C-alpha positions in Angstrom: -42.8 -43.1 16.1 -42.8 -44.4 12.6 -39.6 -42.4 11.7 -37.9 -43.7 14.8 -38.8 -47.3 13.9 -37.4 -46.8 10.4 -34.2 -45.4 11.8 -33.8 -48.3 14.2 -34.4 -50.8 11.4 -31.6 -49.2 9.3 -29.2 -49.2 12.2 -29.8 -52.9 12.8 -29.3 -53.6 9.1 -25.9 -51.8 9.1 -24.9 -53.6 12.3 -25.8 -57.1 10.8 -23.6 -56.3 7.8 -20.6 -55.7 10.0 -21.4 -58.8 12.1 -21.6 -61.0 9.0 -18.3 -59.8 7.7 -15.7 -62.5 8.2 -12.2 -61.6 9.3 -11.0 -62.3 5.6 -13.5 -59.9 4.2 -12.4 -57.3 6.7 -8.8 -57.8 5.6 -9.8 -57.4 2.0 -11.8 -54.2 2.8 -8.8 -52.7 4.8 -6.4 -53.6 2.0 -8.6 -51.9 -0.6 -8.8 -48.8 1.6 -5.0 -48.9 2.2 -4.4 -49.1 -1.6 -6.7 -46.1 -2.3 -4.8 -44.0 0.3 -1.4 -45.3 -1.1 -2.4 -44.2 -4.7 -3.5 -40.9 -3.4 -0.1 -40.4 -1.7 1.6 -41.4 -5.0 -0.6 -38.8 -6.9 0.3 -36.1 -4.4 4.0 -37.0 -4.7 3.7 -36.9 -8.5 2.0 -33.5 -8.4 4.7 -32.2 -6.1 7.5 -33.5 -8.5 5.6 -32.0 -11.5 5.3 -28.5 -9.7 9.0 -28.6 -8.8 10.0 -29.4 -12.4 7.9 -26.5 -13.8 9.3 -24.2 -11.1 12.8 -25.1 -11.9 12.3 -24.6 -15.6 10.9 -21.1 -15.0 13.7 -20.1 -12.6 16.3 -21.3 -15.1 14.7 -19.0 -17.8 14.6 -16.1 -15.5 18.4 -16.6 -14.6 19.0 -16.2 -18.3 16.8 -13.2 -18.6 16.3 -11.8 -15.1 14.4 -8.6 -16.1 11.8 -10.2 -18.3 8.4 -9.1 -16.8 6.5 -11.9 -18.6 8.7 -14.6 -17.0 8.1 -13.2 -13.5 4.4 -13.1 -14.2 4.6 -16.8 -15.3 6.5 -17.6 -12.1 3.8 -15.8 -10.0 1.1 -18.0 -11.6 3.2 -21.1 -10.8 3.4 -20.0 -7.1 -0.4 -19.1 -7.1 -1.3 -22.6 -8.5 0.6 -24.0 -5.4 -1.1 -21.5 -3.0 2.3 -19.8 -2.2 0.5 -16.5 -1.9 3.3 -14.2 -0.6 5.7 -15.6 -3.3 3.0 -15.0 -6.0 2.3 -11.5 -4.8 6.0 -10.5 -4.8 6.4 -11.9 -8.2 3.2 -10.2 -9.6 4.6 -7.0 -8.1 8.0 -7.5 -9.7 6.5 -8.2 -13.0 4.5 -4.9 -12.7 7.6 -3.0 -11.7 9.5 -4.3 -14.7 6.8 -3.0 -17.0 3.9 -5.5 -17.2 0.6 -3.7 -17.3 -1.7 -6.5 -18.5 -5.3 -6.6 -17.2 -4.9 -10.3 -16.3 -1.9 -9.5 -14.1 -3.9 -6.9 -12.0 -6.8 -9.4 -11.6 -4.5 -12.2 -10.5 -2.7 -9.8 -8.0 -6.0 -8.6 -6.5 -7.2 -12.2 -6.1 -3.8 -13.2 -4.5 -4.2 -10.3 -2.0 -7.7 -11.6 -1.0 -6.2 -15.1 -0.4 -4.1 -13.5 2.3 -7.2 -11.4 3.4 -5.8 -8.0 2.5 -9.1 -6.7 1.2 -8.1 -3.0 1.1 -5.1 -3.6 -1.0 -7.1 -5.9 -3.3 -9.7 -3.3 -3.7 -7.1 -0.7 -4.6 -5.6 -3.0 -7.2 -9.1 -3.9 -8.6 -9.5 -0.2 -9.7 -6.9 -0.9 -12.4 -9.1 -3.6 -13.8 -11.3 -2.4 -16.7 -15.0 -2.5 -15.9 -17.1 -4.6 -15.5 -15.0 -6.1 -12.8 -15.1 -10.0 -13.0 -17.6 -11.7 -10.8 -15.0 -14.0 -9.4 -13.3 -11.0 -7.8 -16.5 -9.5 -6.4 -17.7 -12.9 -5.0 -14.3 -13.5 -3.4 -14.1 -10.0 -2.1 -17.5 -10.2 -0.4 -16.8 -13.5 1.2 -13.3 -12.6 2.6 -12.9 -11.3 6.2 -9.9 -9.0 6.4 -7.0 -10.0 8.6 -4.5 -7.4 9.9 -0.8 -7.7 9.6 -0.5 -7.7 13.4 -0.6 -11.5 13.5 2.7 -11.8 11.6 5.5 -13.4 13.4 6.7 -10.7 15.8 10.4 -10.6 14.9 9.6 -10.3 11.2 6.8 -7.9 11.7 9.1 -5.6 13.8 11.7 -5.6 11.0 9.2 -4.9 8.2 7.2 -2.2 10.2 10.6 -0.5 11.0 11.6 -0.4 7.3 8.2 0.7 6.0 7.9 3.4 8.6 11.4 4.6 7.6 10.5 4.6 3.9 7.3 6.6 4.6 9.4 9.2 6.4 12.0 9.4 3.5 9.5 9.7 0.6 6.7 12.3 0.2 5.1 9.9 -2.3 4.1 6.2 -2.0 5.0 4.9 -5.4 8.8 5.0 -5.1 10.6 2.2 -6.6 12.3 -0.3 -4.2 14.6 -3.3 -4.7 14.3 -5.8 -1.9 17.6 -7.7 -1.9 17.5 -11.1 -0.2 13.9 -10.5 0.7 13.0 -14.2 1.1 9.4 -14.8 0.4 8.8 -11.2 -0.5 6.4 -10.5 2.3 7.6 -7.0 2.8 5.8 -6.1 -0.5 2.6 -6.2 1.6 4.0 -3.4 3.8 4.6 -1.1 0.8 1.5 -1.8 -1.3 1.9 1.3 -3.6 5.6 1.0 -4.3 7.2 -0.3 -7.5 8.5 -3.4 -5.7 11.1 -5.7 -7.1 12.3 -8.8 -5.3 15.9 -10.3 -5.7 16.0 -13.7 -4.1 17.7 -16.3 -6.2 16.0 -19.4 -4.8 12.5 -17.6 -5.1 12.7 -15.7 -8.4 16.0 -16.4 -9.9 17.5 -12.9 -9.4 21.0 -13.1 -7.8 21.6 -10.9 -4.8 25.3 -10.9 -5.4 25.3 -10.1 -9.1 22.3 -7.8 -9.4 21.2 -7.2 -13.0 20.1 -3.6 -12.6 21.5 -0.4 -14.1 23.3 2.3 -12.0 20.9 4.8 -10.3 17.9 2.9 -11.5 16.0 2.3 -8.4 14.9 5.0 -5.7 15.8 2.8 -2.7 17.6 -0.5 -2.2 17.0 -2.5 1.0 18.8 -5.4 2.5 17.1 -6.7 5.7 19.0 -9.3 7.7 21.2 -10.1 4.7 24.7 -8.8 5.2 25.4 -11.3 7.9 24.7 -14.1 5.5 27.4 -12.9 3.0 31.0 -14.0 3.2 33.1 -11.5 5.0 35.4 -10.9 1.9 32.4 -10.1 -0.3 30.5 -7.7 2.0 32.1 -4.5 0.9 31.6 -5.4 -2.8 28.0 -6.2 -1.9 27.5 -2.7 -0.4 29.2 -1.1 -3.4 26.7 -2.8 -5.7 23.7 -1.7 -3.6 24.9 1.9 -3.6 25.5 1.9 -7.4 22.0 0.8 -8.2 20.2 3.1 -5.7 19.2 6.7 -6.7 18.6 8.0 -3.4 19.0 5.6 -0.4 20.4 2.2 0.7 18.8 0.8 3.9 20.4 -1.9 5.9 18.7 -3.6 8.8 21.0 -6.0 10.4 22.3 -7.6 13.5 25.8 -6.5 14.2 28.5 -7.7 16.5 28.1 -6.1 19.8 30.8 -6.8 22.4 29.9 -8.4 25.8 26.5 -9.7 24.5 27.4 -13.4 24.6 27.2 -13.8 20.8 28.9 -17.2 20.6 27.0 -18.6 23.6 23.5 -17.4 22.4 24.1 -18.8 18.9 25.2 -22.1 20.2 22.0 -22.2 22.3 19.7 -21.4 19.4 21.4 -24.1 17.2 21.3 -26.7 19.9 17.5 -26.1 20.7 16.1 -25.1 17.3 18.7 -26.3 14.7 18.1 -23.1 12.9 20.0 -22.7 9.6 20.2 -18.9 9.9 21.9 -19.3 13.3 24.4 -21.7 11.8 25.3 -19.2 9.1 25.7 -16.5 11.8 28.2 -18.7 13.4 30.1 -19.6 10.2 30.2 -16.2 8.6 30.2 -14.1 11.8 28.3 -10.9 12.4 29.4 -7.7 10.6 30.6 -4.8 12.6 29.4 -1.2 12.5 32.8 0.1 12.1 33.0 -1.6 8.8 30.0 0.1 7.5 31.2 3.6 8.8 34.5 3.1 7.1 32.9 2.1 3.8 30.5 5.1 3.8 33.3 7.6 4.8 35.7 6.3 2.2 33.0 6.6 -0.5 31.8 10.0 0.8 28.3 8.9 1.6 26.3 10.4 4.4 24.9 7.9 6.8 22.8 7.5 9.9 22.8 4.6 12.3 20.1 3.9 14.8 19.4 0.9 17.2 16.5 -1.3 16.5 14.6 -3.7 18.7 15.5 -5.4 22.0 17.8 -8.4 21.9 16.2 -10.1 24.9 12.7 -9.8 23.3 13.9 -11.1 20.0 15.7 -14.1 21.6 12.5 -14.9 23.6 10.5 -15.0 20.4 13.0 -17.2 18.5 12.5 -19.8 21.3 8.8 -19.1 21.6 8.2 -19.6 17.9 10.2 -22.9 17.8 8.4 -24.5 20.9 4.9 -23.3 20.0 5.4 -24.7 16.4 6.0 -28.1 17.8 3.2 -27.8 20.4 -0.5 -28.6 19.9 -1.5 -25.0 20.3 0.1 -23.0 17.4 -2.9 -20.6 17.3 -1.9 -19.2 20.6 1.1 -17.6 19.0 -1.1 -15.5 16.8 -2.5 -13.9 20.0 0.9 -13.3 21.4 2.1 -11.8 18.1 -0.9 -9.5 18.0 -0.2 -8.3 21.5 3.4 -7.4 20.9 2.8 -6.0 17.3 0.2 -3.6 18.6 2.5 -2.0 21.3 4.2 1.4 20.6 7.5 0.8 19.0 9.5 3.1 21.3 8.7 0.6 24.1 10.3 -2.3 22.2 13.7 -0.8 21.4 16.5 -1.1 23.9 19.3 1.3 22.7 21.9 -0.3 25.0 21.1 -3.9 23.9 19.4 -3.8 20.4 18.6 -6.7 18.2 19.9 -4.8 15.2 20.8 -1.4 13.8 19.1 0.5 11.0 21.6 2.0 8.7 20.6 4.7 6.2 23.1 5.6 3.5 22.2 8.6 1.3 23.4 8.5 -2.2 
């Protein structure tokens, strides 16, 4: 009873304070709170500007020296400081592939994998760290619950799983070298954890996808996933020549191609109208490539090639709209369950040979 009495006394005291506050005092209090929040917003904006300046400086340096492993490691640290984990991982991996073997790099990469809840990969990387393994890694590892890749956006997951399965079939070893041209945030690196992975994405790591700075026959396999349709028609053949010159063994293209009688213009107009997606606008402006162009290129240059349909256009379109409308709804977590459902189905049930989303093109060098 005494404790209850004390509690009631405190509640009355607080209540009386609020009652005694005049409207002027309330205004002063609200003004102070507003100013605190305003200064916090200014600080956030200042931090953002500072981050962008540091990022731009590093990207400028890489553009002048694109194969410098230390610069890519520095860029990875910048992304990690801003919690852009997939960017950071792709850049740590790029730095490694370019020759960086520092202990700090392995630790940073292992910790970044834990941030995206990929414990198994993090543990594998940690074996390259000299013992004793730092406590920060052990503590983070024990407190992290693994998360499968199945919750990736379905359309992206399907592309990456297609490519990783293909690579596993082409190579008997897992540490092949790979150049991911136009690979965006570098998320594909997570699907090939043992490979010597290099990302080429100008806006992410300063390496141009049009003027690639790599020697001829220097990388086992070069991939370009959903990239060709974003290159101007007049530059596509030159782009393909460049990929084939760099590759030792294979070039893999996974791309939407123009398929007659599939309402290409109508569906792109609808996507732009409802989602305002930039990629769809580029598809409209640059037009989709044609399979005959790839066949002509390969045959003229005496390359052997294989072409296979990939995905289902109707499923892909459904997910384009689903992703958009769920993202603006109040239940974005529900998309994780939907992605998980589709991503765990057998692949042969999700490809429609007569109406595919894309085609996988394998060019043997």
